[in-house]
C-alpha positions in Angstrom: 35.4 -25.6 -53.5 33.2 -26.1 -56.8 34.0 -29.7 -56.4 32.5 -29.8 -52.7 29.4 -27.7 -54.1 28.7 -30.0 -56.7 28.4 -32.8 -54.8 26.4 -31.4 -51.8 23.9 -30.3 -54.4 24.0 -33.9 -55.8 23.4 -34.9 -52.1 20.3 -32.5 -51.9 18.8 -33.4 -54.7 18.7 -37.9 -54.1 15.6 -38.4 -53.1 15.9 -41.9 -51.1 16.9 -41.7 -47.4 20.1 -44.0 -45.9 19.5 -47.7 -45.7 19.9 -47.8 -42.1 18.3 -49.4 -39.4 15.6 -47.3 -39.6 14.7 -47.2 -43.1 14.6 -51.1 -42.6 11.7 -50.6 -39.4 9.9 -48.2 -41.4 9.9 -50.3 -44.3 8.8 -53.5 -43.1 5.8 -51.7 -40.8 4.8 -49.4 -44.1 4.7 -53.3 -46.1 2.6 -54.2 -43.2 0.1 -51.2 -43.2 0.1 -51.7 -47.0 -1.6 -55.6 -46.1 -3.8 -54.8 -43.2 -5.1 -51.4 -44.8 -5.8 -52.9 -48.0 -7.9 -55.3 -46.1 -9.2 -53.0 -44.5 -10.5 -50.9 -47.5 -11.8 -53.8 -49.2 -14.2 -55.2 -46.6 -15.2 -51.6 -44.9 -15.2 -49.6 -48.0 -17.4 -49.7 -51.5 -14.5 -51.0 -54.1 -15.1 -48.3 -56.5 -14.8 -45.5 -54.2 -11.9 -47.5 -52.2 -9.7 -48.0 -55.1 -10.5 -44.5 -56.8 -9.9 -42.6 -53.4 -6.5 -44.3 -52.4 -5.3 -44.1 -56.4 -6.3 -39.9 -56.2 -4.3 -40.2 -52.5 -1.4 -42.0 -54.4 -0.6 -40.0 -57.2 -1.2 -36.7 -55.3 1.5 -38.1 -52.7 3.8 -39.4 -56.1 3.6 -35.5 -57.7 4.6 -33.9 -54.4 7.1 -36.6 -53.9 8.7 -36.0 -57.7 8.4 -31.9 -57.6 10.7 -32.0 -54.1 13.6 -31.4 -55.0 15.4 -33.2 -51.9 14.6 -35.8 -49.6 11.7 -35.0 -47.0 11.3 -37.7 -44.5 7.2 -37.4 -43.9 6.4 -37.3 -48.0 8.8 -40.1 -49.1 7.1 -42.5 -46.8 3.7 -41.2 -46.8 4.1 -42.2 -50.9 5.5 -45.4 -49.5 2.5 -46.4 -47.5 0.5 -45.4 -49.9 2.1 -47.3 -52.9 2.1 -50.4 -50.5 -1.4 -50.2 -50.3 -2.2 -49.7 -54.0 0.5 -52.6 -55.1 -1.8 -54.8 -52.6 -5.1 -54.1 -53.9 -3.8 -54.2 -57.5 -2.6 -58.1 -57.2 -5.9 -58.7 -54.8 -8.0 -57.4 -57.6 -6.2 -59.4 -59.9 -6.2 -62.4 -57.7 -10.1 -62.4 -56.4 -11.4 -60.2 -58.9 -10.5 -61.8 -62.1 -9.7 -65.4 -60.3 -5.9 -65.3 -61.7 -3.9 -67.7 -59.8 -0.9 -66.7 -57.6 1.4 -68.7 -59.4 0.5 -66.7 -62.4 0.3 -63.5 -60.9 3.7 -64.3 -59.0 5.2 -65.0 -62.2 3.2 -62.2 -64.3 5.1 -59.6 -61.5 8.3 -61.4 -61.3 8.5 -60.4 -65.2 7.3 -57.2 -65.1 10.0 -56.2 -61.9 12.7 -57.8 -64.1 11.9 -55.7 -67.0 11.6 -52.6 -65.2 15.1 -53.0 -63.6 16.2 -54.1 -66.9 15.3 -50.9 -68.7 16.3 -48.8 -65.6 19.9 -50.3 -66.0 19.9 -49.7 -69.7 19.2 -46.3 -69.4 20.8 -45.3 -66.2 23.9 -48.1 -66.5 23.3 -48.6 -62.9 20.1 -49.7 -60.3 21.9 -47.8 -57.4 19.6 -46.1 -54.7 22.2 -43.4 -54.0 21.4 -41.5 -57.2 18.4 -40.9 -57.3 18.7 -37.3 -59.0 16.7 -36.8 -61.9 13.0 -37.5 -62.8 14.1 -40.1 -65.1 15.6 -42.0 -62.4 12.8 -41.5 -60.2 10.4 -42.5 -62.5 12.1 -46.0 -62.9 12.5 -46.1 -59.0 8.9 -45.9 -58.1 7.7 -48.0 -60.9 10.3 -50.7 -59.3 8.7 -50.1 -55.9 5.1 -50.8 -57.2 6.1 -54.0 -58.8 7.9 -55.1 -55.4 4.8 -54.3 -53.2 2.7 -56.4 -56.2 5.3 -59.0 -56.5 5.8 -59.6 -52.5 1.8 -59.4 -52.0 1.6 -62.2 -54.4 4.7 -64.3 -53.3 3.0 -63.8 -49.6 0.0 -65.2 -50.4 1.1 -68.0 -52.3 3.7 -69.1 -49.4 0.9 -68.3 -46.5 -2.5 -69.5 -48.3 -1.6 -71.6 -51.4 1.1 -73.5 -49.9 -0.4 -74.0 -46.8 2.4 -72.9 -45.0 0.7 -70.1 -42.7 1.4 -66.7 -41.9 3.9 -67.0 -39.2 6.1 -69.7 -41.0 6.1 -67.9 -44.2 7.1 -65.0 -41.9 10.1 -66.9 -40.8 11.1 -68.2 -44.2 11.0 -64.5 -45.6 13.1 -63.2 -42.5 15.8 -65.6 -43.1 15.7 -64.8 -46.9 16.4 -61.2 -46.0 19.3 -62.4 -43.2 20.9 -64.5 -46.0 21.1 -61.3 -48.4 22.3 -59.3 -45.5 25.1 -62.2 -44.9 25.6 -62.6 -48.3 26.7 -58.4 -48.3 28.4 -57.9 -45.2 30.6 -61.5 -44.8 31.3 -62.4 -48.7 31.0 -59.2 -50.0 28.2 -59.8 -52.6 27.5 -56.7 -54.5 25.5 -54.1 -52.6 23.1 -53.1 -55.0 21.9 -57.0 -55.6 21.3 -57.4 -52.1 19.5 -54.5 -51.5 17.1 -54.9 -54.0 16.8 -59.1 -52.9 16.0 -57.6 -49.0 14.0 -54.6 -50.4 11.6 -57.3 -52.1 11.4 -59.4 -49.5 10.7 -57.4 -47.2 7.1 -57.2 -48.7 6.0 -60.6 -48.3 7.5 -60.0 -44.8 5.4 -57.8 -44.0 2.3 -59.0 -45.5 2.4 -62.3 -43.4 3.6 -60.1 -40.1 0.2 -57.8 -41.1 -2.2 -61.4 -41.9 -0.8 -62.7 -39.0 -1.7 -59.6 -36.6 -4.9 -59.0 -37.9 -6.6 -62.3 -39.2 -8.8 -64.6 -37.2 -7.5 -67.1 -34.9 -9.4 -69.7 -37.0 -7.5 -69.1 -40.0 -4.2 -68.9 -38.4 -4.1 -65.2 -37.1 -3.9 -63.5 -33.5 -7.0 -61.9 -34.3 -6.5 -58.2 -33.7 -7.9 -57.0 -36.7 -6.8 -54.7 -39.9 -8.2 -51.7 -37.6 -6.0 -52.0 -34.8 -3.0 -53.3 -36.5 -3.2 -50.4 -39.3 -3.4 -48.1 -36.6 -0.6 -49.3 -34.1 2.0 -50.2 -37.2 1.1 -46.1 -38.6 1.3 -44.9 -35.1 5.2 -46.5 -35.2 5.6 -45.2 -38.3 4.7 -41.9 -37.8 6.7 -41.7 -34.3 9.6 -43.0 -36.0 9.1 -40.4 -39.1 8.8 -37.6 -36.4 12.2 -38.5 -34.7 13.9 -38.5 -38.1 12.3 -35.1 -38.8 13.3 -33.2 -35.6 16.8 -34.9 -35.1 17.5 -34.1 -38.7 19.1 -37.4 -39.4 18.7 -38.2 -43.1 17.4 -35.1 -44.1 19.9 -35.1 -46.9 19.2 -38.6 -48.0 21.4 -41.3 -49.0 25.1 -39.9 -49.8 25.7 -39.8 -53.7 28.0 -42.0 -54.7 
């Protein structure tokens, strides 16, 4: 009985949802909103106000997420959406504001993500999201998430714009790479943690390519829906899915500790 109680306590404290189909759907949509939301802020709001307001909102959501003692669907995904926007704004600021090449920014964010993973593994001996049960592990987790979004934005823009592959083809390429990671895990039993993080990183440029494809003007390869319509559309779907998860109680306990 004591062992069961300890296991249940660990499961309640885990702060990340189960990695099922719903997780990936919301994640991709959140990354799309990160791309279109950042573009909307950059073109419709004063940069200082945009960066400041989103930064404050993200820090407030992150603080609430860290204080929470268990996985709360709306809070977790709000934090993901906001960190997606922040990561995109960081990359856009580095690229457009400081004129840093996308090749350089992609390389730098890759190194920063690798350093984060290395420090996380050295401290906790695992990169598993199934045991986000301490503040330290959650700090490493969100640092990694931030760098995956910044890296994904840079890599997506590099493929679609710098290499001139276009948004649609870039999206197909990234989707195929995610599919390859899934096949590697389910068919060839490649390490689950490795394939998860590969897929997680790749969903960011996939979402960015999808967001640009839908929102950008037709003369630059987009469908011309605009950032406002695209952002509201995907936010609506995200909110609907989170509502279903909350009402049904699914994923309430987060990913099972392993």
